[in-house]
C-alpha positions in Angstrom: 20.2 5.1 -24.8 18.2 1.9 -24.3 14.5 1.5 -24.9 12.0 -0.8 -23.2 8.4 -1.0 -24.3 5.7 -2.2 -22.0 2.3 -3.3 -23.3 -0.1 -3.2 -20.4 -3.2 -5.3 -20.6 -6.2 -6.1 -18.3 -8.0 -9.3 -19.2 -6.3 -9.2 -22.6 -7.5 -5.6 -23.4 -5.0 -2.8 -23.7 -5.0 -0.7 -20.5 -4.6 3.0 -21.2 -4.0 5.9 -18.7 -1.8 3.9 -16.3 1.4 5.4 -14.8 4.4 3.1 -15.6 8.1 3.3 -14.7 11.0 1.0 -14.3 12.9 0.5 -11.0 16.3 -1.1 -11.5 17.6 -3.7 -9.1 21.0 -2.0 -9.1 19.4 1.3 -8.1 17.7 4.1 -10.0 14.3 4.6 -11.6 13.1 6.0 -14.9 10.6 8.8 -15.2 6.9 7.9 -15.2 5.0 7.6 -18.4 1.3 7.2 -19.1 0.2 4.3 -21.3 -1.4 5.3 -24.6 -4.6 3.9 -26.2 -2.7 0.7 -27.1 -1.7 0.2 -23.5 1.9 1.0 -24.5 4.6 2.9 -22.6 7.9 3.4 -24.4 10.6 4.0 -21.8 14.0 5.3 -22.7 16.7 4.7 -20.1 20.4 4.8 -19.5 20.8 1.7 -17.3 20.2 -1.9 -18.3 19.7 -5.1 -16.5 16.9 -6.4 -14.3 14.1 -4.0 -13.6 10.8 -4.1 -11.9 7.8 -2.8 -13.9 5.9 -0.4 -11.6 2.3 0.3 -12.5 0.5 3.0 -10.5 3.1 2.6 -7.8 2.9 -1.2 -7.5 5.3 -3.8 -8.9 3.6 -5.9 -11.5 6.5 -7.7 -13.3 10.2 -8.1 -13.5 12.0 -7.8 -16.9 15.6 -7.8 -18.3 16.1 -4.5 -20.1 16.1 -3.5 -22.8 13.1 -5.5 -23.8 9.6 -5.4 -25.2 7.0 -7.2 -23.0 3.3 -7.7 -22.5 2.3 -7.2 -18.9 -1.1 -8.6 -17.8 -2.6 -7.0 -14.8 -4.0 -9.3 -12.2 -7.2 -8.4 -10.5 
């Protein structure tokens, strides 16, 4: 099983309590996780490839999985 870690930030500050999941371009989505105090969501998934990072139901970034990325929220 692959693992992707998303570090969510807002103005450089870790953003906790956000709902995060991955939506794969080839189809399929991961379950939703809530970011911890460090703004981190560790997502375990079967599929790999290009995925859209969904935060609170909106696409915020595109990544190649598995990966570890910082995602800055835009106001």
